[in-house]
Phi, psi and omega in degrees: 000124180286146190277145173297124180300146175280168175302322174299315175302313178300321181292319181293319175299312176300325181292322175299305187301322178277356189049054186250163175234144181250118173251135184228136175283160182296342185267010178280167176295152184309314186295334178282313177300325179291346176266340191288144175284327179223138170242130178191188174263181188303323184285322183290317181293318174307312180297312184293328181298334179287331203251352187268152176267118185165184183250329188231134176253118175260113181259114176259098180187233175235164197295324177297333175290317180294324172306312183301312175300323178291322173307315178284338186230065191291340180262010175261157170279128175239129179231159177231155177296320190220116183297332179291347180291083185266212182194134182300323174300318179293312179299326180278007182219074179295156187289326194292321182291333174290316175301319180294308180304318177299318179292326185276335190224064185298336182272357179270156185262127178258118176252121184248123166305143181307332181281067178216159177293154180305320176307321180281322174306321182297337180268356186264159174274322180208145171268153176217162171240176181288349170286323187237015183301313178306310180302315180293321174295314175306333180286344181273136184301139196289349179269358177272139177277141186241134165258124180251131177215163347255007184272112192289325186291310181294327173298312182294323176295315179293320181298322177294320185286322185267343181078008180293121177266335180263059188228115180264144189242119173293150184265052179257171181203153172278135182290346176267301188292326188282348180252021167286120180270138181293331180292330176284334173290322175293326175293321177295321177294320176300324181285336182222079185290346178267350186286136173271126177277123173232142193215151172279137184290002171282353173291151177296160180300325175309334177268308185304336179291345179255012180272138173280330181222140176233128183192171170301170182303309182292325178295324178294318179293317180296316182300310181300317181301321185267350177285143171293343180303153180254342181230150181219139165260120187260114177261074168193192191288134189294349177304332186295347181294339176301308181289325178297314181285331176292322187267338185221064191294340184262011183246160183254140175230131176237144185241145185257136182279141180272183181274340182298302189241359182068028182215183175234039179250147174266118187297333180288317178301322190288347182293331188278138182221169180294323177300317183291316182294319174300317185291323182291322172296321180287314185269341188060041178214149348296135184249137181275122175232132183228143172303138180303321178299312179302312182302318183293322180291317186279344183285331183300305177292345177283316182295333173296312181295317185292339177286339175288131176239000000 
């Protein structure tokens, strides 16, 4: 009698049949990351979405990331495990106010964090990620006024790093990073005095001031792997521990709970499961569908970002 295939085996078979690639963000559950062809942050996954050979992209992250993959791959099928996997930054930055800002300020440069809806990207001049935001802003002529959106903490960090004074910042925030309290970080430091603090730039300035290193998710992983330190306090979403422990199995990592859930997990990222991944590969739903004109307009600012090295 043949054994019933496991969910993992079903996913692998569907992936072969669909000629699919599984992309997973560092914040996904461990069992999804273990099945992924590529694990990365937003910039790495955006680049990979451009270069693979196949028919289907199964994007295990949140919806805006899958939209970006579709914009870069308009003729491929892009599916996600759960359509409800949104992002507080996307929800806090609707497209119509950005369209109105563009109408009123046609000479300003709109720099949009990749954590935005496709409609907002289409109104932007260039996209950035947390890894390259400083580089993107530095690439803009100094006499230009910039609207940076939607994350206020990343915007404030970039403004401080670049010294740009003519930079307006949208007041959005990540529900995970923005609610890390400095007092809990200090408590963690007291409990682990030898641990090095490394932080994502979406954290508030009151947290960033204690960090020895500030960087994107993948940059934090790389820093921890190369550092001689043996202990780290990680100020980002706790799903990153999978990659941290893979690359630095002999080191210790501590996570600080935020104010919202008394945890360090993104509720949107955690909506994706193995069962939903199997079903989306089987049914090719939920599927990202965007108007061709919208994709064409949104692709240009993404490609401007990807052209920077």
